[in-house]
MIVOPA-799338 format. One record per residue: residue in three letters; x, y, z of N, C-alpha, C, O in turn. Coordinates in nm, 4 decimals. Layout:
R  fimar  n.c1  n.c2  n.c3  ca.c1  ca.c2  ca.c3  c.c1  c.c2  c.c3  o.c1  o.c2  o.c3
R  ALA  X  Y  Z  X  Y  Z  X  Y  Z  X  Y  Z
...
//
This chain:
R  fimar  n.c1  n.c2  n.c3  ca.c1  ca.c2  ca.c3  c.c1  c.c2  c.c3  o.c1  o.c2  o.c3
R  MET  10.2672  9.3682  13.0131  10.2291  9.3849  12.8744  10.2541  9.5300  12.8343  10.2279  9.6235  12.9099
R  LEU  10.3046  9.5446  12.7150  10.3323  9.6767  12.6597  10.2440  9.6957  12.5368  10.2254  9.6025  12.4585
R  ILE  10.1898  9.8158  12.5197  10.1061  9.8467  12.4038  10.1725  9.9577  12.3244  10.2079  10.0620  12.3793
R  ALA  10.1891  9.9346  12.1945  10.2456  10.0351  12.1045  10.1468  10.0562  11.9905  10.0829  9.9616  11.9445
R  SER  10.1349  10.1795  11.9457  10.0460  10.2114  11.8335  10.1280  10.2647  11.7176  10.2166  10.3482  11.7356
R  LEU  10.0976  10.2157  11.5990  10.1595  10.2668  11.4769  10.0510  10.3302  11.3920  9.9429  10.2739  11.3751
R  ALA  10.0806  10.4473  11.3390  9.9840  10.5193  11.2559  10.0502  10.5595  11.1245  10.1726  10.5689  11.1147
R  GLY  9.9674  10.5826  11.0250  10.0182  10.6299  10.8965  10.0808  10.5174  10.8163  10.0251  10.4082  10.8044
R  GLU  10.1989  10.5467  10.7611  10.2673  10.4513  10.6745  10.3984  10.4071  10.7366  10.4731  10.4877  10.7921
R  VAL  10.4252  10.2778  10.7263  10.5548  10.2238  10.7654  10.6105  10.1578  10.6397  10.5524  10.0638  10.5854
R  ASP  10.7237  10.2093  10.5956  10.7844  10.1573  10.4735  10.9358  10.1551  10.4889  10.9878  10.1744  10.5987
R  MET  11.0060  10.1317  10.3792  11.1516  10.1175  10.3877  11.2204  10.2424  10.4411  11.3334  10.2339  10.4893
R  THR  11.1557  10.3573  10.4340  11.2189  10.4800  10.4837  11.2170  10.4918  10.6351  11.2998  10.5629  10.6920
R  ASN  11.1245  10.4239  10.7016  11.1161  10.4357  10.8476  11.1071  10.3008  10.9198  11.0959  10.2982  11.0423
R  ALA  11.1118  10.1900  10.8475  11.0978  10.0576  10.9094  11.2104  10.0291  11.0088  11.1850  9.9712  11.1144
R  ALA  11.3324  10.0680  10.9779  11.4436  10.0428  11.0705  11.4236  10.1184  11.2011  11.4521  10.0657  11.3086
R  SER  11.3758  10.2391  11.1921  11.3493  10.3186  11.3119  11.2367  10.2567  11.3948  11.2456  10.2508  11.5175
R  VAL  11.1328  10.2115  11.3287  11.0207  10.1463  11.3977  11.0715  10.0196  11.4665  11.0372  9.9935  11.5818
R  ARG  11.1530  9.9410  11.3962  11.2096  9.8183  11.4543  11.2875  9.8508  11.5810  11.2680  9.7877  11.6849
R  GLU  11.3740  9.9477  11.5720  11.4568  9.9857  11.6870  11.3710  10.0324  11.8041  11.3944  9.9921  11.9181
R  GLN  11.2731  10.1160  11.7770  11.1884  10.1674  11.8842  11.1079  10.0560  11.9513  11.0960  10.0526  12.0738
R  LEU  11.0534  9.9660  11.8716  10.9737  9.8576  11.9291  11.0601  9.7597  12.0083  11.0240  9.7213  12.1195
R  THR  11.1732  9.7194  11.9522  11.2563  9.6214  12.0220  11.3175  9.6787  12.1489  11.3307  9.6074  12.2484
R  SER  11.3542  9.8032  12.1473  11.4155  9.8618  12.2667  11.3123  9.8961  12.3743  11.3486  9.9162  12.4902
R  ALA  11.1866  9.9028  12.3380  11.0820  9.9415  12.4342  11.0307  9.8250  12.5179  10.9662  9.8470  12.6204
R  VAL  11.0577  9.7025  12.4768  10.9998  9.5865  12.5447  11.0926  9.5399  12.6567  11.2006  9.4870  12.6303
R  PRO  11.0506  9.5595  12.7815  11.1335  9.5129  12.8927  11.1286  9.3607  12.9044  11.0336  9.2972  12.8585
R  SER  11.2291  9.3041  12.9646  11.2366  9.1578  12.9795  11.1207  9.1001  13.0584  11.0803  8.9861  13.0356
R  GLU  11.0667  9.1783  13.1513  10.9589  9.1259  13.2354  10.8206  9.1318  13.1694  10.7247  9.0766  13.2234
R  ALA  10.8089  9.1966  13.0560  10.6798  9.2028  12.9860  10.6499  9.0669  12.9237  10.7383  9.0038  12.8659
R  ASP  10.5259  9.0224  12.9356  10.4893  8.8942  12.8760  10.4497  8.9078  12.7292  10.4541  8.8106  12.6537
R  ALA  10.4106  9.0302  12.6890  10.3653  9.0485  12.5514  10.3809  9.1934  12.5075  10.3832  9.2863  12.5883
R  LEU  10.3912  9.2083  12.3769  10.3863  9.3387  12.3120  10.2657  9.3378  12.2208  10.2544  9.2526  12.1327
R  VAL  10.1757  9.4318  12.2413  10.0595  9.4473  12.1554  10.0869  9.5675  12.0649  10.1082  9.6787  12.1130
R  VAL  10.0863  9.5443  11.9347  10.1055  9.6525  11.8380  9.9700  9.6828  11.7753  9.9132  9.6010  11.7029
R  ASP  9.9205  9.8010  11.8045  9.7908  9.8449  11.7548  9.8102  9.9130  11.6199  9.8717  10.0193  11.6112
R  LEU  9.7579  9.8516  11.5160  9.7709  9.9035  11.3794  9.6402  9.9653  11.3300  9.6192  9.9795  11.2095
R  THR  9.5532  10.0016  11.4229  9.4237  10.0587  11.3867  9.4391  10.1827  11.2991  9.3622  10.2011  11.2048
R  GLU  9.5354  10.2663  11.3281  9.5547  10.3906  11.2531  9.6595  10.3793  11.1424  9.6912  10.4787  11.0771
R  ALA  9.7130  10.2607  11.1210  9.8104  10.2405  11.0130  9.7369  10.2273  10.8800  9.6369  10.1563  10.8699
R  ARG  9.7872  10.2957  10.7793  9.7235  10.2920  10.6474  9.7988  10.2039  10.5480  9.7396  10.1490  10.4550
R  TYR  9.9312  10.1907  10.5688  10.0120  10.1206  10.4697  10.1354  10.0609  10.5355  10.2032  10.1268  10.6144
R  LEU  10.1639  9.9355  10.5025  10.2880  9.8696  10.5426  10.3474  9.8071  10.4178  10.2786  9.7348  10.3458
R  ASP  10.4743  9.8341  10.3916  10.5381  9.7691  10.2770  10.6104  9.6435  10.3248  10.5990  9.6054  10.4413
R  SER  10.6842  9.5797  10.2354  10.7496  9.4534  10.2707  10.8525  9.4712  10.3823  10.8718  9.3798  10.4624
R  ALA  10.9181  9.5854  10.3892  11.0141  9.6110  10.4978  10.9423  9.6147  10.6321  10.9942  9.5637  10.7314
R  ALA  10.8259  9.6734  10.6361  10.7479  9.6804  10.7601  10.6955  9.5425  10.7993  10.6933  9.5081  10.9174
R  ILE  10.6535  9.4640  10.7009  10.6059  9.3281  10.7281  10.7206  9.2452  10.7857  10.7008  9.1683  10.8797
R  GLU  10.8385  9.2608  10.7302  10.9551  9.1885  10.7820  10.9856  9.2296  10.9253  11.0278  9.1462  11.0054
R  VAL  10.9652  9.3554  10.9587  10.9833  9.4004  11.0974  10.8916  9.3222  11.1900  10.9342  9.2805  11.2977
R  LEU  10.7670  9.3014  11.1505  10.6724  9.2275  11.2340  10.7147  9.0816  11.2506  10.7103  9.0283  11.3615
R  PHE  10.7556  9.0169  11.1414  10.8018  8.8787  11.1498  10.9267  8.8693  11.2378  10.9364  8.7815  11.3235
R  GLU  11.0208  8.9591  11.2164  11.1442  8.9593  11.2938  11.1171  8.9846  11.4419  11.1746  8.9192  11.5289
R  LEU  11.0301  9.0790  11.4685  10.9940  9.1107  11.6070  10.9287  8.9902  11.6740  10.9569  8.9611  11.7903
R  SER  10.8434  8.9212  11.6030  10.7801  8.8021  11.6574  10.8844  8.6962  11.6919  10.8801  8.6380  11.8002
R  ARG  10.9778  8.6711  11.6006  11.0830  8.5720  11.6263  11.1669  8.6109  11.7483  11.1997  8.5266  11.8318
R  ARG  11.2004  8.7371  11.7570  11.2815  8.7858  11.8690  11.2080  8.7671  12.0022  11.2664  8.7218  12.1006
R  LEU  11.0809  8.8022  12.0036  11.0041  8.7903  12.1268  10.9849  8.6443  12.1669  10.9894  8.6123  12.2857
R  VAL  10.9638  8.5560  12.0708  10.9500  8.4136  12.1008  11.0769  8.3618  12.1681  11.0691  8.2851  12.2640
R  ARG  11.1927  8.4028  12.1190  11.3195  8.3612  12.1807  11.3289  8.4085  12.3256  11.3934  8.3446  12.4086
R  ARG  11.2642  8.5208  12.3547  11.2653  8.5765  12.4905  11.1450  8.5295  12.5737  11.1219  8.5779  12.6845
R  ARG  11.0692  8.4343  12.5179  10.9481  8.3820  12.5833  10.8440  8.4913  12.6066  10.7777  8.4973  12.7101
R  GLN  10.8330  8.5759  12.5069  10.7334  8.6816  12.5057  10.6506  8.6642  12.3789  10.6857  8.5866  12.2901
R  GLN  10.5412  8.7373  12.3724  10.4515  8.7213  12.2582  10.4226  8.8561  12.1929  10.4130  8.9591  12.2596
R  LEU  10.4091  8.8523  12.0623  10.3639  8.9673  11.9852  10.2186  8.9437  11.9497  10.1820  8.8351  11.9049
R  ARG  10.1355  9.0454  11.9695  9.9947  9.0424  11.9289  9.9682  9.1676  11.8467  10.0164  9.2758  11.8801
R  LEU  9.8920  9.1529  11.7400  9.8596  9.2658  11.6538  9.7117  9.2994  11.6627  9.6272  9.2110  11.6772
R  VAL  9.6819  9.4278  11.6538  9.5437  9.4743  11.6462  9.5235  9.5302  11.5061  9.5853  9.6294  11.4673
R  VAL  9.4357  9.4647  11.4314  9.4033  9.5062  11.2951  9.2527  9.4909  11.2782  9.2039  9.3796  11.2583
R  PRO  9.1785  9.6009  11.2860  9.0322  9.5914  11.2721  8.9927  9.5292  11.1383  9.0650  9.5406  11.0394
R  ARG  8.8790  9.4644  11.1371  8.8307  9.3995  11.0139  8.8160  9.4984  10.8980  8.8334  9.4598  10.7824
R  ARG  8.7848  9.6229  10.9262  8.7665  9.7230  10.8210  8.8990  9.7762  10.7653  8.8999  9.8470  10.6646
R  SER  9.0086  9.7430  10.8292  9.1398  9.7931  10.7884  9.1842  9.7300  10.6562  9.1658  9.6100  10.6356
R  PRO  9.2424  9.8101  10.5670  9.2968  9.7526  10.4437  9.4126  9.6567  10.4710  9.4451  9.5727  10.3871
R  LEU  9.4743  9.6692  10.5878  9.5840  9.5788  10.6220  9.5351  9.4377  10.6504  9.6113  9.3418  10.6379
R  ARG  9.4104  9.4244  10.6879  9.3553  9.2926  10.7222  9.3656  9.1980  10.6025  9.4051  9.0824  10.6178
R  ARG  9.3307  9.2465  10.4851  9.3389  9.1634  10.3642  9.4835  9.1240  10.3354  9.5111  9.0090  10.3011
R  LEU  9.5744  9.2180  10.3490  9.7168  9.1895  10.3277  9.7636  9.0802  10.4232  9.8301  8.9854  10.3814
R  PHE  9.7293  9.0930  10.5512  9.7725  8.9950  10.6503  9.7125  8.8575  10.6226  9.7757  8.7553  10.6492
R  THR  9.5911  8.8550  10.5694  9.5290  8.7285  10.5320  9.6048  8.6655  10.4150  9.6304  8.5451  10.4152
R  LEU  9.6404  8.7464  10.3157  9.7112  8.6958  10.1978  9.8482  8.6382  10.2323  9.8893  8.5374  10.1748
R  ILE  9.9186  8.7011  10.3252  10.0520  8.6524  10.3609  10.0479  8.5555  10.4788  10.1519  8.5065  10.5227
R  ASP  9.9287  8.5280  10.5297  9.9070  8.4339  10.6395  9.9861  8.4723  10.7649  10.0419  8.3863  10.8331
R  LEU  9.9901  8.6003  10.7937  10.0605  8.6487  10.9122  9.9983  8.5928  11.0395  10.0679  8.5718  11.1388
R  GLY  9.8686  8.5688  11.0369  9.7987  8.5158  11.1533  9.8482  8.3784  11.1974  9.8245  8.3391  11.3116
R  SER  9.9154  8.3053  11.1109  9.9706  8.1752  11.1503  10.0959  8.1905  11.2364  10.1394  8.0958  11.3019
R  VAL  10.1533  8.3108  11.2356  10.2750  8.3375  11.3120  10.2472  8.4305  11.4299  10.3021  8.4124  11.5386
R  VAL  10.1617  8.5297  11.4075  10.1321  8.6321  11.5075  9.9804  8.6408  11.5241  9.9087  8.6547  11.4250
R  PRO  9.9307  8.6329  11.6470  9.7861  8.6487  11.6658  9.7398  8.7878  11.6207  9.7978  8.8894  11.6591
R  VAL  9.6346  8.7903  11.5388  9.5773  8.9155  11.4888  9.4385  8.9306  11.5497  9.3526  8.8437  11.5343
R  HIS  9.4180  9.0420  11.6188  9.2921  9.0673  11.6891  9.2173  9.1831  11.6243  9.2774  9.2708  11.5623
R  ASP  9.0845  9.1817  11.6399  9.0009  9.2872  11.5834  9.0066  9.4164  11.6615  8.9857  9.5239  11.6054
R  SER  9.0348  9.4072  11.7915  9.0344  9.5279  11.8762  9.1440  9.5173  11.9821  9.1946  9.4093  12.0127
R  LEU  9.1777  9.6325  12.0358  9.2766  9.6380  12.1433  9.2260  9.5617  12.2649  9.3028  9.4938  12.3330
R  GLU  9.0969  9.5733  12.2915  9.0392  9.5054  12.4068  9.0577  9.3541  12.3992  9.0924  9.2905  12.4987
R  THR  9.0346  9.2968  12.2818  9.0499  9.1513  12.2706  9.1975  9.1103  12.2752  9.2303  9.0041  12.3281
R  ALA  9.2856  9.1928  12.2208  9.4292  9.1625  12.2247  9.4825  9.1631  12.3674  9.5655  9.0799  12.4038
R  VAL  9.4351  9.2560  12.4466  9.4816  9.2686  12.5844  9.4205  9.1607  12.6732  9.4830  9.1175  12.7700
R  ALA  9.2999  9.1175  12.6412  9.2288  9.0215  12.7243  9.2854  8.8800  12.7184  9.2560  8.7982  12.8055
R  VAL  9.3642  8.8511  12.6190  9.4187  8.7144  12.6013  9.5112  8.6778  12.7149  9.5659  8.5675  12.7169
//
């Protein structure tokens, strides 16, 4: 399992770089990638697409993407509205994401 943390803002200006860094960091032998968004303040549509794309890519490789988004995070409401949880498991804490 690999754990990556994103902080600040991910938008169209840096989403491609984030995509490249995340996809290249996941070795074939890893069963999952946990992306901790606890310190992330803002994700635009380009960043959301990165998460969907990353999930699809990992599924093809028989790996899983898990997200950490605390209940107090403003991103939690966004993820609920777009129903991201139906595609990618969303956890309240890093501990619960890793324990799965």
